[in-house]
N, C-alpha and C positions, 0 to 999 in steps of 0.2 A: 560566672561557669564551676561551678565546684569541685576540686581536685580532691581526688580519691587515692589514701596510699594504696601502694600497689598488694599489699600482699589483701586489705580488704576489697578492694577492685576483684582481686581470683577469686576470691571466694564468694563475693555475690555473683560474679558471673556463673560459678561453678553452679552455685545452686540453683540459678535459675535454669541453668542446662541440665539438672539432674531432673529437676520439677519435668520439665521439658518430655526430658525421657521418661520418665514415670509415669506420662500422661499417654504416653502412647502402649506404656505395658497393660493398665488398667484398660485402656480400652478394649485391646487385643482378647484379653483373658476372660474380663468378665462380660463385658458384651458381644464380643466377636464369638470367642472359644463356647464359652454359656449361654448364649442364647441360641446357638444354632445346635448344641448338643443337647436343648431340653427339644426341639424341635424333631432332631431328628432322632431321638429314642422315641418319641409320638407316633411319627410317622413310620418307623420298622414294625412299631408295637402293633399299630391296624396294621399291617400288613400279614404278621405273624397269626393276629386274631382273623383274621379271612382265612389261612391256609390251615388252622386248628380245625375250623370248622367242615372242613371235607371228612365225609363220613370213612372210618374205617382204618383210625388210625393205626390200630393195634397189627392189620395185615401188612403182608410182607410188601415193601414198596416194589412197583413196577416197571417196564418200559411207559406203560400208560400214562400212570403216574409223573414220570420224569418228563414228558413231553408238557402233558397239563401244568405241573408247576416251573418247569421253569418258563413258559408263557406268561404266567402268573407274577413272577417272580421280573420278569426283563418289564412287564407293563408296570408294577409297583416300585422298582427302581427309580424307572424314568421318571415317575410322577415323583418320589425322595428326592433325584436330584434339583427337578423343577423348585420343588420347595423351597431347597435348600439356597438354590440361585435365588432366588426372590428372598429369601430373607437376607442371603448377604447382601445381597445390595441397596437394602435398607441398612444394615451394618456399616456397609464401606461409607455410605453417603453423611452416615454420622462423624465415621472417623475422617472425613473430610472436612465437615465445618468442623469439628474439635481441632483439628489440625489447624486451622487457618486462621480461631480465633485463638488458638494458644500463640499463634506466630503473633498476631497484633499485642497481647499481652506481652510475651516476652519483650518485645519491641521496644514496647513503649515502658516498660517496667526497667529494662537498661539505660535506656535514652534520661528516661527521667534520672535514673540513679547517678547516674555520670554528668548530667548539663544543668537538671535542675526545672528543667522546661519536660512537660507531657507532650509530644508529638503529635497533629492531628495527622493520623495515615491515609493515603488513599485508597486502600481495602476497604477502609471503615463503613465507607460510603456501600451502601446494600446495594444497586447494580454494579459495582466492581466486584464486590465481596461473590455473592451469588453466580457470576460472569463464569465469576476461575473455580469455583465446584461444581456448575455443568459443564463447564466446554471440558475438566479434566474428567468427569463424571463419566462421559461419553466415549471417553478413549478410555475408561478403565473397563467400560459394560463387556464389550466383546472377548477379549481376555478370561474376563471371570466367570462369564457363563460356560466358555469352554473347560476350562479348569473343572468345573464342577458335573458337567457334561461328560467328561472322560474317567472323573472318577466314579461315575456310576456306571460306566460300563467296565470298568476294573473289577466294581463289587460283583457284577453280573458274571463276569467271568469265574472270579474265584467260587462264588457260589454254583456255577454250573461241572464246575471240577468236583465241587463235594457233591452234586447229586448223584454223578457219575461212578464218587469212589462209594457213595450208599448203594445202589444198584449193584456195582460188581460185589459187595459184600454182603446181599441178601439183607439186609437193613429192614426194619417195620418203616412205616410211613410217618409214624411221632417220631424216631431218631434221627429218620431223614432231617423233618422238622425241626429239632432241634441243635442239629448239625449246622445247617443254614443260620438258625440265630446267632452261632457263636462267630458266625462268619461275619453278621453286621456290627459285633464288639470287635473285633479284631481289626475289621477296618475301618475302625471311626478314624484312626489316627492318622489317617488319610485327609477326610473332610475337617481335621481339626487343624493338619499342617496347612488348608487352602485358608480356612479362616485366617489363620493368623498371620499370614503370606499376604495375605489380600488387603486387610485392614491394615497393617505395616504400608504398604504401596498404597491407598489411597491416603493416609494419612500425610507422610513424605511425600510423593508426586504432585500432593497440594497445595501443601507447603512450598517446594519448588519454586511453585508458578507462581503463590504471590511473594519471595524475596523476591527473584524475576520482576516482579510486576513494580518492585518497592525499588528496585536498584534504577528503572530510569530515572531516578530523584535521589535516588542516594551513589552519589561518586564511588565511598568502599565498602558497598558492601559484598559479603560474603556466602557463600553456601556451606556450610561447617557439616562435616560428617563426627556423629558424637554416638557413640558405642559404649556398655557399661564396664568403662576401664577409666581409671584416672587418668592426672594428666601428666602423671609420674610413667606411667604404662603399665598399671597392674591391676587385674582383672578385677573388679567387684564380688564375682562370684566365680562358680566354679563350672559354669556352665558358657563363658567366654571360648573361644576360640583363638587361635594365632592370627585368621584372618583378621577377626575384630581391631585386635591387638596396635597390627599392621595398619589397618586403616583409622583410626581412633585421631580425631582433630586436625585431618586433612580437610583444605579447603578448595573452593573453586569458585572464579566468578559466574555471574549467572549467565546460565546459556552452554555450559561447558559439563566436562566429563569429571566426575570422580574415575579412579583408575587405582586397581591394586596392585599395590605392590610386592616384588617377591619375597621381602622378608618383616617381621615386626624390628622395633628400633634395637632389639638385642641379638638379632642376626639370625632369630630362629626362623627358618625357611617358611613361607604360605606355601599351602596347597598348588599344584601345578593348576589341579581344574580352574582356579579362580586367579591366578598370575597374570595382571594384564589385562584384566575384565575390565571396561570403561561401564560405567553408567550415570544416567542422570541424577538420579536419588537412591537410597535403599529402600527395599531391601537387596542385597545382590549374591541369597540364599534362599532357601525355603528355612522358615522361621525363625529369621534375621530379626534382632529385636533391636538394630542400629535405627537412629533417625536424624533426620536434617533439620540444622537449625540457621537462624541470617545468624551473623558474625562481621563484627566492624573492627578494626583494630584499636579504637577507642578503649573497645572493652575490654581486652588485655586475653589471656589463657592462650592455651595452644591451639597456636593454627600454623599450619607450613602445606605447600604447595609442592605435588609432586613431580620437577620435574631435570629433566636429562637423570634418569633413574636414581637422585638423589633426592634427599628431604630437605627442603629447603625453609625457612622457618619466614613467617610472612611480621616485617616488624610491626612490634606493636607500641603504640602508648597508652599503656594501661593509666588511666586517672584523669586523661584529656579527652577531646572531641578533635575531630577531623577541623584542621584551621579553614578548609575550604565550605566545610558545611557550616548553615544556620543553625542557631541555637535551637530555633523552635520551629515546627513545621517540618514538614517533607514537600 
């Protein structure tokens, strides 16, 4: 069983955790947001192509136009929302697979590094792997579809407000259509937020399920909350919030819940709306970039429990493995 110098061990763990975190970021941005934006633009372009085919675009916008276009928009946006929900279903399943595959890679990498043996993980078995993906996927489906449906209703509401304003100001039909097209551009941020958040949820909750299953054979396995924050408590970019700094490095036993502390390690207070929030896995708010990962005391690095209103460090055995754990296999 190899023993690693503490500094080298910490560096290796931090590298794996960073790769794990960046894997989610790439997935959410390129596959999630990027793919949905292409679909969104194409679907909205098709809807406005039909509206521009209406005769008399230079005529004054009338109450008749208002009823006709409002009906067209409601039908069109319902179609757009369903298309986005279907695409997001595909994307989030890919996030689940990516998350669970990443978990296997990370645990195997760290166990090999610290023990010298590559473990055989039970969730590598196809039936168990896909069982985890399918079970969590079924739980994510309804909330995801509801989010997209509410988004479509919000867009329609904004469009109806603009239609009423256009009618009151005596604009032409063409001016009204131009005004409505601007709404779709302005409202994209909400679909983007849903895509990013749903990808993170699929990725992290499936990982949490995988860690929980592994923990049946690994006595000292924890779930660790990892943010874009160094283990010394410094944000890695200017998008990091106080709550992210406060959560970074928190660990829980499988089946438990993370809890948002009222302050960061330096005493900076966390938003009251988040304090005390208990959650199985990230995200704890829209656009949250946090990820959950497996952690064992043998791997070292920052790890603490939130107990009785305090951060309680988990004893680390850097460079060594747990004495009650086998060197090979799980």
